[in-house]
C-alpha positions as CSV (number, residue, x, y, z in Angstrom):
1,M,-89.4,5.0,3.2
2,T,-88.6,8.7,2.9
3,F,-89.3,10.6,-0.3
4,I,-85.5,11.2,-0.6
5,E,-84.8,7.5,-0.4
6,F,-87.5,6.9,-3.0
7,K,-85.9,9.4,-5.4
8,K,-82.5,7.7,-4.9
9,L,-83.9,4.4,-5.8
10,L,-85.5,5.9,-8.9
11,L,-82.0,7.0,-9.9
12,D,-80.7,3.5,-9.2
13,A,-83.4,2.0,-11.4
14,E,-82.6,4.6,-14.1
15,I,-86.1,5.9,-14.4
16,S,-87.6,9.3,-13.9
17,L,-90.5,10.1,-11.7
18,P,-92.8,10.9,-14.6
19,K,-91.8,7.6,-16.4
20,F,-92.2,5.7,-13.2
21,S,-95.7,7.0,-12.6
22,K,-96.7,6.3,-16.2
23,L,-95.3,2.8,-16.0
24,I,-97.2,1.9,-12.8
25,K,-100.3,3.9,-13.9
26,V,-100.4,6.2,-10.9
27,S,-100.8,9.9,-11.3
28,E,-97.5,11.8,-11.1
29,K,-99.4,14.4,-9.1
30,N,-100.3,11.8,-6.5
31,I,-96.7,10.6,-6.2
32,Q,-95.4,14.2,-6.0
33,A,-97.8,14.8,-3.1
34,Y,-95.8,12.3,-1.0
35,K,-92.9,14.8,-1.1
36,T,-94.8,17.1,1.2
37,K,-95.7,14.2,3.5
38,G,-92.0,13.2,3.6
39,E,-92.6,9.5,2.9
40,V,-94.1,7.2,0.4
41,P,-96.6,4.4,1.0
42,N,-95.3,0.9,1.5
43,T,-96.6,-0.3,-1.9
44,I,-94.7,2.4,-3.8
45,A,-91.6,1.8,-1.7
46,V,-91.7,-2.0,-2.5
47,I,-92.2,-1.3,-6.2
48,V,-89.3,1.1,-6.5
49,K,-87.0,-1.1,-4.5
50,C,-87.9,-4.1,-6.8
51,F,-87.3,-2.0,-9.9
52,S,-83.9,-0.9,-8.5
53,Q,-82.8,-4.5,-7.7
54,M,-84.1,-5.8,-11.0
55,H,-82.2,-3.2,-12.9
56,Q,-79.0,-3.9,-11.0
57,I,-79.1,-7.6,-12.0
58,G,-80.0,-6.8,-15.6
59,I,-83.7,-7.6,-15.7
60,D,-85.7,-5.3,-17.9
61,Y,-88.5,-4.5,-15.4
62,R,-90.2,-2.0,-17.8
63,T,-91.1,-4.8,-20.3
64,Q,-92.3,-7.0,-17.4
65,I,-94.6,-4.3,-16.1
66,E,-95.9,-3.3,-19.5
67,E,-96.9,-7.0,-20.1
68,L,-99.3,-6.7,-17.1
69,N,-101.5,-4.2,-19.1
70,L,-102.2,-2.1,-16.0
71,E,-105.0,0.4,-16.2
72,A,-105.1,3.7,-14.5
73,K,-107.7,4.0,-11.8
74,T,-110.1,6.9,-11.9
75,K,-112.2,8.3,-9.2
76,K,-115.9,8.1,-9.9
77,G,-118.2,10.8,-8.6
78,A,-115.4,13.1,-7.6
79,G,-115.1,16.7,-8.8
80,F,-117.7,18.7,-10.7
81,A,-120.4,16.9,-12.5
82,K,-120.9,17.6,-16.2
83,E,-124.6,18.0,-15.8
84,P,-126.3,19.0,-12.6
85,K,-128.4,16.2,-11.1
86,E,-132.1,17.0,-10.8
87,D,-133.6,16.8,-7.4
88,K,-136.1,14.0,-7.0
89,P,-139.5,15.2,-5.7
90,T,-140.1,14.1,-2.2
91,P,-143.3,12.1,-1.6
Protein backbone atom coordinates (compact mmCIF):
# COMPACT_ATOMS: atom_id res chain seq x y z
CA MET A 1 0.00 0.00 0.00
CA THR A 2 1.34 3.40 -0.89
CA PHE A 3 1.63 6.10 1.73
CA ILE A 4 -0.97 8.14 -0.18
CA GLU A 5 -3.46 5.24 -0.03
CA PHE A 6 -2.68 4.91 3.67
CA LYS A 7 -3.47 8.60 4.26
CA LYS A 8 -6.76 8.27 2.33
CA LEU A 9 -7.80 5.35 4.51
CA LEU A 10 -6.98 7.39 7.62
CA LEU A 11 -9.40 10.02 6.32
CA ASP A 12 -12.03 7.32 5.68
CA ALA A 13 -11.55 6.10 9.25
CA GLU A 14 -11.78 9.70 10.49
CA ILE A 15 -8.55 9.52 12.44
CA SER A 16 -5.44 11.66 12.18
CA LEU A 17 -1.98 10.18 11.82
CA PRO A 18 -0.92 11.30 15.32
CA LYS A 19 -4.05 9.74 16.87
CA PHE A 20 -3.60 6.59 14.79
CA SER A 21 -0.01 6.16 15.95
CA LYS A 22 -1.00 6.78 19.56
CA LEU A 23 -3.88 4.30 19.33
CA ILE A 24 -1.74 1.47 17.96
CA LYS A 25 1.26 2.43 20.14
CA VAL A 26 3.68 3.00 17.27
CA SER A 27 5.85 6.09 17.13
CA GLU A 28 4.46 8.78 14.84
CA LYS A 29 8.02 9.36 13.68
CA ASN A 30 8.24 5.73 12.53
CA ILE A 31 5.00 6.00 10.57
CA GLN A 32 6.06 9.31 9.02
CA ALA A 33 9.26 7.60 7.86
CA TYR A 34 7.16 5.43 5.53
CA LYS A 35 6.34 8.59 3.59
CA THR A 36 9.91 8.76 2.27
CA LYS A 37 9.83 5.05 1.42
CA GLY A 38 6.56 5.57 -0.45
CA GLU A 39 4.75 2.62 1.08
CA VAL A 40 3.67 1.28 4.44
CA PRO A 41 4.33 -2.21 5.82
CA ASN A 42 1.64 -4.84 5.37
CA THR A 43 0.68 -4.84 9.04
CA ILE A 44 0.06 -1.10 9.09
CA ALA A 45 -1.90 -1.38 5.82
CA VAL A 46 -4.11 -4.11 7.27
CA ILE A 47 -4.76 -2.13 10.44
CA VAL A 48 -5.77 1.07 8.66
CA LYS A 49 -7.96 -0.85 6.18
CA CYS A 50 -9.77 -2.58 9.05
CA PHE A 51 -10.24 0.73 10.88
CA SER A 52 -11.70 2.27 7.73
CA GLN A 53 -14.11 -0.63 7.14
CA MET A 54 -15.15 -0.77 10.79
CA HIS A 55 -15.86 2.95 10.79
CA GLN A 56 -17.96 2.68 7.64
CA ILE A 57 -20.25 0.06 9.22
CA GLY A 58 -20.49 1.91 12.52
CA ILE A 59 -18.13 -0.07 14.75
CA ASP A 60 -16.21 2.02 17.28
CA TYR A 61 -12.77 0.62 16.55
CA ARG A 62 -11.07 3.05 18.95
CA THR A 63 -12.74 1.51 22.00
CA GLN A 64 -12.02 -2.00 20.72
CA ILE A 65 -8.31 -1.23 20.33
CA GLU A 66 -8.04 0.61 23.65
CA GLU A 67 -9.45 -2.49 25.39
CA LEU A 68 -6.38 -4.41 24.24
CA ASN A 69 -4.17 -2.32 26.57
CA LEU A 70 -1.37 -2.26 24.03
CA GLU A 71 2.07 -1.18 25.20
CA ALA A 72 4.56 0.80 23.18
CA LYS A 73 7.70 -1.14 22.38
CA THR A 74 11.01 0.47 23.23
CA LYS A 75 14.40 -0.38 21.89
CA LYS A 76 16.82 -1.54 24.52
CA GLY A 77 20.48 -0.77 24.19
CA ALA A 78 20.02 1.72 21.39
CA GLY A 79 21.27 5.28 21.54
CA PHE A 80 23.55 6.79 24.08
CA ALA A 81 23.99 5.10 27.41
CA LYS A 82 23.33 7.15 30.53
CA GLU A 83 26.50 5.90 32.14
CA PRO A 84 29.50 4.66 30.22
CA LYS A 85 30.18 0.97 30.65
CA GLU A 86 33.43 0.12 32.31
CA ASP A 87 35.80 -2.06 30.38
CA LYS A 88 36.34 -5.44 31.96
CA PRO A 89 39.99 -6.30 32.48
CA THR A 90 41.21 -8.96 30.14
CA PRO A 91 42.72 -12.05 31.79
